N, C-alpha and C positions, 0 to 999 in steps of 0.2 A: 467090858465096861461095867462099873458099879451101878447098882440100881436102888431106887427108892420105891417101896410098896406104899401106895396111897390108899387111905381109908375111903370107904364109900361116903357119899354126900359131901366130899371135899369140893371146893369151888371150881376145881379144874374140870369137874364133870358138868359144869354149868356155863362153860364158855370162857372162864378166866384162865390165865396162864401162870398164876402164882401158886406156890405150895407153901403153906405155913408149917412150922415144926409140929404143931398139934395135929396136922392132917397126915402125918407119916406113921404107918403101922410099924415098919421095920426097914432095915437096909441090908443089902447084900454087897459083898466086896468090902473094900476099904477106901471109900471116897475121901479125897482130901479137899480142903477149902480151895475153890476156884476150878475144880474139876468139872468135866462134862459127865453127867449121869443119865441113865435111862430111867424113865418113869414107868411104873406098871401098876395095874389095878390088883386087887387081892387075888384074882384068878390067874395072874401072870400075863395078862394082855398088855402089850406095850402101848404107852400113851405118848411117846415122843422123847426127845432129848432136851435136857435142861442144864443150866449152870447151877452149881451147888455151893452153898456157903453156910455151914452150921453156925457161924457167928451172927447171922442175921435172923430176924424173926421170919423173913421170907426165905426159907431154907433152899428153895429151888425156883427157878424161873424158866419155863419152857420156851424154847426158841425154834423148835421144829417138831413136826409130827412124825418124823422118821429118824433113823440113826444118822447122826451128823456130828462132825468135829469142827472145832474152831481153828481152822487153818487159814492160810493166806487166800486160797481160792474161795473159801466161804465168805470172807470179808469182802473180797472183790465183787462177788456176785450180789451180796446183800446191799452193798453201797451203790452199785450200779442200778439195782432194782429201785432203790429209794430215789435216786436222781431221776430215773426215767418216769417214775410216778409223778413227780413234781412237774417235769417238763410236759407230760401229757395233760396236766391240769392248767397249763399256760402260766405257771409261776416263774417269775424271773429268778433263775437259780444262781445268779451272781450275788444276790442278797436274800438269803433265806436259810431256814433250818434244813439241811440236806438229810440228816438222819435224826430220828427222834425215838430212841429207845425201843420199847416193845412195839410201838406203832410201826416200826420198820423191821421188826424181827431181830433186833440187836439190843437186848435188855441192858440198860444202863449206859448205852453209848449215845452221846449227843455230838453232832457235828454241825456247826454253823459256818456259813460262808459269807465273807465280807469282801467282795471283789476277788482279788488274787490272794486273799488271806483266809485261813481256816482257824476256827477255835474248836477244840474238842474237850469233852468231859467223859471220863470213864467212872461211872458211879456204882458199878458192881465189881466185885473182886475178880471174877473170871475175865472180864474184859480189860480190867486194869493190868492184870498179869500178861495180857496179850496186846498191850498198847503199841509195842514196836511193830507188830503185824498190821495193826490198824493204820498206823502212820505210813508204813510201806505201801499199803493199798491206796491210801489217799494220794500219796505222791505219784504213784503210777497212773492213777485215774485222772487227777486234776492238776498236777504239777504246780502246786501253790508256791508263792514267794516265801510264805512262812506258815507254820502251824504252831499255834499257842495252846497249851493245856491250861484250863481253868478248873483245877480240881480242888477248889476250896470249899465246896458244898458240904455242909455239916452232915448230910445224909451218908457221906463216905465213912464217917465214924461208926455208923450202925453196921457197916460191912467189915469193920475191923481195919480200915485203911487210914493212913495219915492224909493230911491236907497239903497240897502243893500247887504251884503254878510256875510256868516258865515257857521258854521256847523250845520245842522238841524237833523242829525242822526249819532250816533257812534262817533268815534274819528279819528283824522288825525294826524299822527306822523310827517309828513313833505312831501317834494316832492316825487312823485312816479316815479320809473324808470321802463320803459317797453321796450320790444323788438318787432320790427315789420319787418319781412323779412330781418333780419340781422342788421337792423339799431337800434340804441338805442336812446330813448327819455326820458329826465328827465322832468316830468310834475309837475309844481307848480299849484295845483288845486285852490289855493287861489289868486294867483297873475298873473298867466300866461295869454298869449293872449287868447282872446275868453274865452273858458272854460278850457284852459290849453294847447291845441294843435290844429293845423289846420287839423282836421280830414278829411275835404273835399278833401284834396290833397293827401291822402295816396296812392291811386292807381296811381295817376299821377307821383309820385316819381318813381315808377317802370317803367311806360311807357316811361318817358323821359330818364331814365337810360339805357333803351334798345338802345338808340342812342349814348351812351357815350364811348363805348369800344375803347380804344386807343386814344381818343380825349383829347385835352386841353380844360378844362371846366371852365367857369366863372358862378357862381351862385350869382345873385344879389338879395338883400332883403332876405337873407338866413334864417333869424329867427333862428330856432333850427337846421338848416342844413339838412333838409329832402332831398332836391334834391341833395345837395353836397354829403351826405353820400351814397345815392343810386347810384350815378354816380361813386364814388370812389370804392364802393364794386362791381360794375359791370365792372370794368376794365379800367376806364378812365386813361389816361396817366398822367394827372396832374389836380388837382381841386383847384380852388381859390373861396372862399366864402366871400361875403361882406354884412355887415349890419351896420346900424347907431347905434344900441343899443349895448353898451359894455357888458351889462349883457347877452343879447341874444348870443353874440359871445362867451362869456365865457362858457355858457351852451352848445352851439353847439360844441365847442372844446372838452369839457369833454365828450359829447356824442360820438364824432368821435373817441376819444381815447378808450372809452369802447367798441366801435364796431370794432376797428382795421382798421379804415378808415383814409388814409393819405390825409389831406386837409390843405391848407394854409388859415387861417382865417384873415380877415382884418376888423377892426372897422372903418367905414367911411360912410359918406352920399353917397348913391349910385349915386345920380345925379352928385355930385362932382367927385366921383371916375371914373365914366364913361367918364365925360368930360375930365379929366386929362389923363386917359388911352388912349382915342381916339387921343388926341393931341400928345401923345408920340409915337403913331404908334403901340400900342399893338395890338396883334391879338389873336384870340381864334378859336377853332374848333366847340364849342358848347357854346352858351350863353343862360342863363335862366333868364328870367325876371318875378318875381312873387311878385309885389309890393302890399302893402295894398290898400284898396279901396281909390281912389283919390276923390270920391264924395259921399256924403250921400243924396244929393238933386238933383232934376232935374235942378235947377237953376245954379248949378256949373259944369254942364257937359262940357261946352265949355272949361273952365279952366282945367278940368281934362284931356280932350283930348289933350290939349297942353302939359301937363306934360307927358302923355303917349308917345306922339310923340317924345318929346325930348330924352327920354331914349331909344326909339327904333331907332332913328336916330344914336345915339352914338354907340349902340350895332351893328347895321348893318354895320357901317363903320369899325368895328373891325373883321368882318367876310369875309373871302376870299371865292372864288368859292368852293363849297363842304361843307362850314360851315353851321351850323344849328342854327336857333333862335327858342327857345321854350319860348312862352310868354303867360301870363295869365292876366285876369281881373276879379276881384271879385266885381266890381261896378255894382250893379243891374240896375242903371239908364243909363248905357251905353249899348246899344244893341249890339248883335253880328255883325250886319251890320255896326254900327258906329266903333266898335273896328277893324273890318276887314279893313274898309276904311282908318282908321288912320294908320294901318300897311302899306297899299299900298302907302299912301302919304309919309310916312317916307322912304320907299324903293325908291320912285321916287327921293327924295332929296338926298338919299345916293348913287344913281346910281347903284342900285342892282335890279336884277330880281329874284323874289322868287317863288319857286315851293313848293306847299303844300305837307307836309309829313304826318301830323296827325291833327286831331281835338280832343280837350279834353273838358271834362265837370266835374262836381262835382261827387264825389264818390256816388254810388247808395244808401248809407245810408242817403243821403240827397235827397229823392225822388222828382221828378219833376211832378207836376200835370198839365195836359194839359190845363185846363181852368184858371189856376192861374200863370200868367207869373212871378209873384214875387217869385215863388219857384225855378226859374232857374236864377242863378246869376253868377256862375263860368264858364268862357269861356276861351278857350285856343287853341293855334295852335302851330304846329312845321312847320317851313319853311326852305327849303334848298336854299342857295344862288347859283344861276346857273352861269356857266361860260359865259363870254361875247361872243356874236355871232361873 
């Protein structure tokens, strides 16, 4: 097996599993893009097996501390292990992320389950080249009605791969309708956001809804109406949900009707809506901000924080003492510290004192690995506006 000799002080010696091209001293053998290689330190000590791609800035991603190949047996074992982990945590594995890349020892592989249907993404070259083996393993383990590949993520271009989507096993009749804790979701596996649904927020819908009883709720960036449905079903006095996408609003409204949830849906840009509502003196008892990622790169963090601050400032001005702001960021490049400080800055400008009620994270089916900060990306808080002293 070909090998990469890793320079001292590389991040792989500090708990990470990625190797950048600048961290490689030299190579032995003739590794080809997508091959499995051995990693070694400068004294020749093995560091494990990794997938190799010289076309990517991340030239190697370790997936095992021992010699290992990517064969059918390997994929069967790793996928079984991932499913068992979620079952042990009590997660409903009929609606969840079954495999999440490095967090499950399968760098670049995502497998989401929607009832009897699976959606996969292969975001690294090595796993993309072995997609047939992955599909075979999934069919043997789960016997799905259909497996859809959603390989349109731009990150594939960084690995030298094209973008594509389609059905790779079985047949798909159309959108899939699923229920979760009373809420209804219509999932378009071919065209929906991400792989069809924001699975990472499913638990947070329930957590935030626990604050909604009797309150007048505003859910911004509602998408399929997950927070709005949960709040309405939990006894909110009134729920308004806003999203810029007319198709998302139409789906969210149909979902709410099927679930028996009373919600007022508005198709509007949330920045514009919040600005107008604040100017008109509108007030709410619970405001939820769950925007899409405002930045995909470190270079645009400053502009993203400005956008976050604007919507937080507007929302805080519409909350009176006792009102609650539940807010989320899914921008990996914005740290928890930066997100928290932005909220503080918005509160200062809005002349509000905030008392922390809860801290939120991604659902446990998106596991966080201690040495890989990239695996932790969803951050959230609930704050109560305190009365003036």
